[in-house]
Gaussian input, Z-matrix of N, CA and C with variables (Angstrom, degrees):
# hf/3-21g

backbone

0 1
 N
 C     1     B1
 C     2     B2     1     A1
 N     3     B3     2     A2     1     D1
 C     4     B4     3     A3     2     D2
 C     5     B5     4     A4     3     D3
 N     6     B6     5     A5     4     D4
 C     7     B7     6     A6     5     D5
 C     8     B8     7     A7     6     D6
 N     9     B9     8     A8     7     D7
 C    10    B10     9     A9     8     D8
 C    11    B11    10    A10     9     D9
 N    12    B12    11    A11    10    D10
 C    13    B13    12    A12    11    D11
 C    14    B14    13    A13    12    D12
 N    15    B15    14    A14    13    D13
 C    16    B16    15    A15    14    D14
 C    17    B17    16    A16    15    D15
 N    18    B18    17    A17    16    D16
 C    19    B19    18    A18    17    D17
 C    20    B20    19    A19    18    D18
 N    21    B21    20    A20    19    D19
 C    22    B22    21    A21    20    D20
 C    23    B23    22    A22    21    D21
 N    24    B24    23    A23    22    D22
 C    25    B25    24    A24    23    D23
 C    26    B26    25    A25    24    D24
 N    27    B27    26    A26    25    D25
 C    28    B28    27    A27    26    D26
 C    29    B29    28    A28    27    D27
 N    30    B30    29    A29    28    D28
 C    31    B31    30    A30    29    D29
 C    32    B32    31    A31    30    D30
 N    33    B33    32    A32    31    D31
 C    34    B34    33    A33    32    D32
 C    35    B35    34    A34    33    D33
 N    36    B36    35    A35    34    D34
 C    37    B37    36    A36    35    D35
 C    38    B38    37    A37    36    D36
 N    39    B39    38    A38    37    D37
 C    40    B40    39    A39    38    D38
 C    41    B41    40    A40    39    D39
 N    42    B42    41    A41    40    D40
 C    43    B43    42    A42    41    D41
 C    44    B44    43    A43    42    D42
 N    45    B45    44    A44    43    D43
 C    46    B46    45    A45    44    D44
 C    47    B47    46    A46    45    D45
 N    48    B48    47    A47    46    D46
 C    49    B49    48    A48    47    D47
 C    50    B50    49    A49    48    D48
 N    51    B51    50    A50    49    D49
 C    52    B52    51    A51    50    D50
 C    53    B53    52    A52    51    D51
 N    54    B54    53    A53    52    D52
 C    55    B55    54    A54    53    D53
 C    56    B56    55    A55    54    D54
 N    57    B57    56    A56    55    D55
 C    58    B58    57    A57    56    D56
 C    59    B59    58    A58    57    D57
 N    60    B60    59    A59    58    D58
 C    61    B61    60    A60    59    D59
 C    62    B62    61    A61    60    D60
 N    63    B63    62    A62    61    D61
 C    64    B64    63    A63    62    D62
 C    65    B65    64    A64    63    D63
 N    66    B66    65    A65    64    D64
 C    67    B67    66    A66    65    D65
 C    68    B68    67    A67    66    D66
 N    69    B69    68    A68    67    D67
 C    70    B70    69    A69    68    D68
 C    71    B71    70    A70    69    D69
 N    72    B72    71    A71    70    D70
 C    73    B73    72    A72    71    D71
 C    74    B74    73    A73    72    D72
 N    75    B75    74    A74    73    D73
 C    76    B76    75    A75    74    D74
 C    77    B77    76    A76    75    D75
 N    78    B78    77    A77    76    D76
 C    79    B79    78    A78    77    D77
 C    80    B80    79    A79    78    D78
 N    81    B81    80    A80    79    D79
 C    82    B82    81    A81    80    D80
 C    83    B83    82    A82    81    D81
 N    84    B84    83    A83    82    D82
 C    85    B85    84    A84    83    D83
 C    86    B86    85    A85    84    D84
 N    87    B87    86    A86    85    D85
 C    88    B88    87    A87    86    D86
 C    89    B89    88    A88    87    D87
 N    90    B90    89    A89    88    D88
 C    91    B91    90    A90    89    D89
 C    92    B92    91    A91    90    D90
 N    93    B93    92    A92    91    D91
 C    94    B94    93    A93    92    D92
 C    95    B95    94    A94    93    D93
 N    96    B96    95    A95    94    D94
 C    97    B97    96    A96    95    D95
 C    98    B98    97    A97    96    D96
 N    99    B99    98    A98    97    D97
 C   100   B100    99    A99    98    D98
 C   101   B101   100   A100    99    D99
 N   102   B102   101   A101   100   D100
 C   103   B103   102   A102   101   D101
 C   104   B104   103   A103   102   D102
 N   105   B105   104   A104   103   D103
 C   106   B106   105   A105   104   D104
 C   107   B107   106   A106   105   D105
 N   108   B108   107   A107   106   D106
 C   109   B109   108   A108   107   D107
 C   110   B110   109   A109   108   D108
 N   111   B111   110   A110   109   D109
 C   112   B112   111   A111   110   D110
 C   113   B113   112   A112   111   D111
 N   114   B114   113   A113   112   D112
 C   115   B115   114   A114   113   D113
 C   116   B116   115   A115   114   D114
 N   117   B117   116   A116   115   D115
 C   118   B118   117   A117   116   D116
 C   119   B119   118   A118   117   D117
 N   120   B120   119   A119   118   D118
 C   121   B121   120   A120   119   D119
 C   122   B122   121   A121   120   D120
 N   123   B123   122   A122   121   D121
 C   124   B124   123   A123   122   D122
 C   125   B125   124   A124   123   D123
 N   126   B126   125   A125   124   D124
 C   127   B127   126   A126   125   D125
 C   128   B128   127   A127   126   D126
 N   129   B129   128   A128   127   D127
 C   130   B130   129   A129   128   D128
 C   131   B131   130   A130   129   D129
 N   132   B132   131   A131   130   D130
 C   133   B133   132   A132   131   D131
 C   134   B134   133   A133   132   D132
 N   135   B135   134   A134   133   D133
 C   136   B136   135   A135   134   D134
 C   137   B137   136   A136   135   D135
 N   138   B138   137   A137   136   D136
 C   139   B139   138   A138   137   D137
 C   140   B140   139   A139   138   D138
 N   141   B141   140   A140   139   D139
 C   142   B142   141   A141   140   D140
 C   143   B143   142   A142   141   D141
 N   144   B144   143   A143   142   D142
 C   145   B145   144   A144   143   D143
 C   146   B146   145   A145   144   D144
 N   147   B147   146   A146   145   D145
 C   148   B148   147   A147   146   D146
 C   149   B149   148   A148   147   D147
 N   150   B150   149   A149   148   D148
 C   151   B151   150   A150   149   D149
 C   152   B152   151   A151   150   D150

   B1=1.4375
   B2=1.5280
   B3=1.3004
   B4=1.4594
   B5=1.5199
   B6=1.3103
   B7=1.4623
   B8=1.5214
   B9=1.3159
   B10=1.4557
   B11=1.5252
   B12=1.2803
   B13=1.4557
   B14=1.5351
   B15=1.3231
   B16=1.4557
   B17=1.5252
   B18=1.3289
   B19=1.4600
   B20=1.5271
   B21=1.3015
   B22=1.4624
   B23=1.5273
   B24=1.3202
   B25=1.4544
   B26=1.5185
   B27=1.3263
   B28=1.4553
   B29=1.5176
   B30=1.3124
   B31=1.4595
   B32=1.5217
   B33=1.3177
   B34=1.4652
   B35=1.5308
   B36=1.3212
   B37=1.4608
   B38=1.5335
   B39=1.3166
   B40=1.4576
   B41=1.5296
   B42=1.3070
   B43=1.4585
   B44=1.5314
   B45=1.3295
   B46=1.4550
   B47=1.5118
   B48=1.2799
   B49=1.4639
   B50=1.5177
   B51=1.3218
   B52=1.4545
   B53=1.5076
   B54=1.3399
   B55=1.4557
   B56=1.5188
   B57=1.3292
   B58=1.4635
   B59=1.5235
   B60=1.3425
   B61=1.4608
   B62=1.5199
   B63=1.3337
   B64=1.4575
   B65=1.5233
   B66=1.3226
   B67=1.4577
   B68=1.5182
   B69=1.3175
   B70=1.4579
   B71=1.5229
   B72=1.3223
   B73=1.4554
   B74=1.5236
   B75=1.3304
   B76=1.4608
   B77=1.5197
   B78=1.3218
   B79=1.4555
   B80=1.5211
   B81=1.3246
   B82=1.4561
   B83=1.5186
   B84=1.3309
   B85=1.4586
   B86=1.5187
   B87=1.3312
   B88=1.4580
   B89=1.5155
   B90=1.3292
   B91=1.4537
   B92=1.5204
   B93=1.3244
   B94=1.4607
   B95=1.5194
   B96=1.3197
   B97=1.4531
   B98=1.5191
   B99=1.3143
   B100=1.4628
   B101=1.5183
   B102=1.3226
   B103=1.4532
   B104=1.5198
   B105=1.3130
   B106=1.4633
   B107=1.5243
   B108=1.3279
   B109=1.4619
   B110=1.5173
   B111=1.3023
   B112=1.4567
   B113=1.5190
   B114=1.3191
   B115=1.4582
   B116=1.5219
   B117=1.3201
   B118=1.4658
   B119=1.5301
   B120=1.3331
   B121=1.4612
   B122=1.5167
   B123=1.3076
   B124=1.4600
   B125=1.5194
   B126=1.3393
   B127=1.4659
   B128=1.5182
   B129=1.3403
   B130=1.4556
   B131=1.5195
   B132=1.3033
   B133=1.4628
   B134=1.5234
   B135=1.3372
   B136=1.4530
   B137=1.5284
   B138=1.3319
   B139=1.4588
   B140=1.5161
   B141=1.3242
   B142=1.4691
   B143=1.5234
   B144=1.3005
   B145=1.4598
   B146=1.5273
   B147=1.3313
   B148=1.4624
   B149=1.5129
   B150=1.2906
   B151=1.4680
   B152=1.4825
   A1=107.12
   A2=115.70
   A3=119.70
   A4=109.48
   A5=115.28
   A6=119.26
   A7=111.00
   A8=115.13
   A9=122.37
   A10=108.54
   A11=115.97
   A12=122.81
   A13=111.78
   A14=116.40
   A15=121.87
   A16=108.52
   A17=116.18
   A18=120.74
   A19=108.17
   A20=116.82
   A21=121.36
   A22=109.24
   A23=116.02
   A24=122.40
   A25=109.39
   A26=116.97
   A27=121.71
   A28=110.09
   A29=115.48
   A30=122.29
   A31=107.28
   A32=117.96
   A33=119.41
   A34=111.76
   A35=115.08
   A36=121.42
   A37=108.10
   A38=117.75
   A39=120.54
   A40=113.35
   A41=115.69
   A42=125.09
   A43=112.85
   A44=116.34
   A45=121.07
   A46=115.39
   A47=116.58
   A48=119.99
   A49=110.95
   A50=115.49
   A51=120.86
   A52=110.38
   A53=115.85
   A54=120.65
   A55=108.15
   A56=115.53
   A57=120.57
   A58=110.73
   A59=115.59
   A60=122.90
   A61=106.88
   A62=117.10
   A63=121.80
   A64=108.26
   A65=116.47
   A66=121.03
   A67=107.10
   A68=115.64
   A69=121.76
   A70=111.16
   A71=115.49
   A72=121.51
   A73=108.34
   A74=116.89
   A75=122.34
   A76=110.92
   A77=114.70
   A78=121.59
   A79=107.13
   A80=116.76
   A81=121.64
   A82=108.17
   A83=116.57
   A84=121.73
   A85=108.80
   A86=116.43
   A87=122.04
   A88=109.16
   A89=116.29
   A90=121.54
   A91=107.96
   A92=115.90
   A93=121.00
   A94=108.28
   A95=116.22
   A96=121.48
   A97=108.52
   A98=116.64
   A99=120.46
   A100=109.54
   A101=115.38
   A102=121.95
   A103=107.14
   A104=115.74
   A105=120.32
   A106=109.34
   A107=116.59
   A108=122.42
   A109=107.98
   A110=115.23
   A111=119.15
   A112=108.22
   A113=116.39
   A114=121.84
   A115=110.77
   A116=117.42
   A117=121.25
   A118=111.02
   A119=118.11
   A120=121.16
   A121=111.55
   A122=119.06
   A123=120.95
   A124=110.85
   A125=117.53
   A126=119.98
   A127=110.47
   A128=117.50
   A129=120.59
   A130=110.89
   A131=118.29
   A132=122.06
   A133=110.08
   A134=118.13
   A135=119.49
   A136=111.38
   A137=118.69
   A138=120.81
   A139=110.35
   A140=118.28
   A141=122.11
   A142=111.05
   A143=118.85
   A144=120.60
   A145=111.94
   A146=117.57
   A147=120.46
   A148=111.87
   A149=118.52
   A150=122.31
   A151=113.83
   D1=135.09
   D2=176.05
   D3=-132.68
   D4=160.03
   D5=-174.79
   D6=-74.85
   D7=150.43
   D8=-179.84
   D9=-119.73
   D10=-158.30
   D11=-178.14
   D12=-64.72
   D13=146.24
   D14=176.96
   D15=-107.68
   D16=129.52
   D17=174.63
   D18=-86.53
   D19=129.12
   D20=-177.93
   D21=-102.81
   D22=121.80
   D23=-178.76
   D24=-127.46
   D25=161.28
   D26=177.18
   D27=-114.81
   D28=136.36
   D29=176.96
   D30=-104.08
   D31=132.03
   D32=179.53
   D33=-59.45
   D34=139.22
   D35=-179.97
   D36=-133.49
   D37=166.42
   D38=-179.07
   D39=-60.76
   D40=153.35
   D41=175.14
   D42=60.45
   D43=37.53
   D44=174.73
   D45=73.88
   D46=12.24
   D47=178.53
   D48=-87.59
   D49=173.35
   D50=175.45
   D51=-141.35
   D52=131.61
   D53=176.59
   D54=-93.06
   D55=136.22
   D56=-177.89
   D57=-77.81
   D58=135.85
   D59=174.59
   D60=-119.56
   D61=130.39
   D62=175.67
   D63=-105.37
   D64=115.21
   D65=177.10
   D66=-95.61
   D67=105.19
   D68=-174.45
   D69=-86.92
   D70=149.43
   D71=173.94
   D72=-136.29
   D73=167.72
   D74=-175.24
   D75=-132.77
   D76=156.68
   D77=168.57
   D78=-97.03
   D79=130.76
   D80=178.60
   D81=-114.39
   D82=129.79
   D83=179.41
   D84=-109.77
   D85=123.36
   D86=178.38
   D87=-109.78
   D88=133.75
   D89=175.01
   D90=-106.20
   D91=122.96
   D92=-177.07
   D93=-116.74
   D94=133.74
   D95=179.30
   D96=-123.69
   D97=144.94
   D98=179.54
   D99=-95.59
   D100=149.15
   D101=177.69
   D102=-115.81
   D103=123.53
   D104=179.84
   D105=-91.09
   D106=119.01
   D107=177.72
   D108=-121.72
   D109=145.78
   D110=176.41
   D111=-83.33
   D112=126.59
   D113=-178.27
   D114=-68.87
   D115=-33.55
   D116=-177.71
   D117=-63.59
   D118=-41.43
   D119=-179.89
   D120=-65.83
   D121=-38.74
   D122=-179.50
   D123=-69.63
   D124=-33.63
   D125=177.27
   D126=-66.22
   D127=-40.90
   D128=179.96
   D129=-65.63
   D130=-38.27
   D131=-179.89
   D132=-66.45
   D133=-42.90
   D134=-178.99
   D135=-69.73
   D136=-32.97
   D137=177.56
   D138=-67.05
   D139=-38.53
   D140=-179.41
   D141=-70.31
   D142=-35.49
   D143=-178.41
   D144=-76.66
   D145=-28.27
   D146=179.79
   D147=-74.21
   D148=-29.29
   D149=-175.48
   D150=-76.15

């Protein structure tokens, strides 16, 4: 995860002033991997368990 853009906002303060608020956000990186399964083997297993 790394930092991204910051949104800068002002919060009302006494005597017409404004306090700065930084709304931070992040970049999230997801790594996805595929799993190869044989469909025939799973069908045989489910048929054996149902019987």
